[in-house]
N, C-alpha and C positions, 0 to 999 in steps of 0.2 A: 342581826341579819336583816339586810333589806327585803324588803317584802317581793320583790320581783324574781330572786334568787330560788325560791320555793316554786314558783309554777315553772321556770326554765328546769330546776332539776327533775321535775315530775315529768316535763316533755322527754328529757333525756332519758330518764329510766322506763317509759314507756314505749320508747323506740328500741330500747336495746332488748327488753325481753321478748318481744316476738322474735326477734333475731338469734337470740339464745336458744329459744325453744324450737326454732326451725333447725337450726346445728345440732341439736340434742336427738331430734327427732332422724335426721338424716344420717347422722352418725357415718360419715363418709360413705354411704351408698345410696343409691339411686331410689327413688320412690317407685312402686309398683301397682299397677291396677288390673283389674280385668275388663276385657273388651271382647264381647261374643263374636264379632265378626272377624278379628284374628285370630280367634280360637278356633271358629269354623274352618277357617282358610288354611291353618296349621295341622287341623285333624284331618282334613281332606288330603293334603300332602302325603301325612303317614300312610292313609289306608291306600292312596294311589301307589305309594312303594312298595307297600306289602300287596298288593295285587299285582304290580311289576313283577315281585319276587316271586311270586305263585306262576307266571307265566315267563319262564326263561325262554322260551320259544321267540317271544315276541321281540326279545331284546338282540336277536342274532345281527342286526344291521348297525346298532351300537352298543357293543359289549360291555363298556364301561358306563352305560348311561346308568343304571342304577345306582351305581357306587357314586356318580357324579351328583346324581338327584339326591342322594339320602346328605352327602356333604353340603350340599347347597341349602337343604334344609336346616341342618345342624348349624351353619355359619350364617344364617341369614335373619336379619330383624325384619318383624313384620310390623305395622305402623297402618290403623286406620284413620282416614280423615273423611271430612264432608265432602270433599271435591277435587278430584284429581285430575289436572290439566297437563296435557304435552301438546305443544305447537298449536295452542288456541284452541285444542278440541277437548271436551271432556272425555275421559278414559276410565274404563274400570279398574286400571292398576298401572303403576307405572315402578319399573325396576331400577335400581342403582347397583350394578356388579362391580364395585370399586373393590379392590383388594383388600382393602383394611377393613370397610366395613360395609359388607352388602345389606342392603334392605329393600324391602318392598312395599310401598304406599297403595294401600287398596281404597277403593271410593264405596265408603260405608254404606252410604243409600242406596248404591247400584248393587251393591255385594248382597246385601240383605233382602232384596227384592225376592218375593215368594214367585214369581215368575219363573227363576232360572233354577233348572232341574240340577242334580248333583252331577251329573256328567258336564253339565254345562260349566258348573264352578271349578270341576276337575281339569278341565281343558286350560280354563285361565290360570290355576295354581300351576299345573305341569309346565306351561308356557312360561310363565314369570319366572319359576325356578330353572328353567332348563337355559334361560338367559344369563341367570346368576352362575349357573356352572358354566357358561362358555360356549354352548350351542346357538347356532342360528336358527331361530325359529319365530323369526319375523312374519311369515306368511302362516304360520300355526301348521306347518306341512308334517313336522315331527310329534309336536303334541297332540293333533288330530289323528294321526294314525295309531299312535299308542293307547289314547282314550278309548276310541273307536273299538280297537280289539280287546281291550280289557273294560268295556262299558258292563257287561253283567257283574262282575266283581265288584266294580267301584259302586252300583246301584245298589248293591245287595243289602238288604236291612232297611231300603228307603220306602217311604210310602209311594 
């Protein structure tokens, strides 16, 4: 056997082993990791939904809003990234309300800023999910009104 075959064989084997290990790990599934920014975002969404459910009188202008909001929470994927830029400007979040795979990208650094109060975060969370649900909240009119009416509940248990 020629001397060059063994090194070539070693290179081939060493390149196959990591690929097979990766395939064995994935088992046809996507990997998952924890992200505190996403966890906080989704947690505030559920808390906001619970507060709205406790205050049905605040929903009289939009009777299906709570149902639509809960559906948006359930079907939307949330991702945090280092920077979110829209039309050349850094923003706190960007939503993509596509029918197939709605998602929200949140700016991790801005989201984790300690200067943001819970109700400020809730305003952003509600605003992003309203867009996913098909509501025009481009001026924050809907989200501000609902968060303002439910601020005490949203801030309950906060420092």
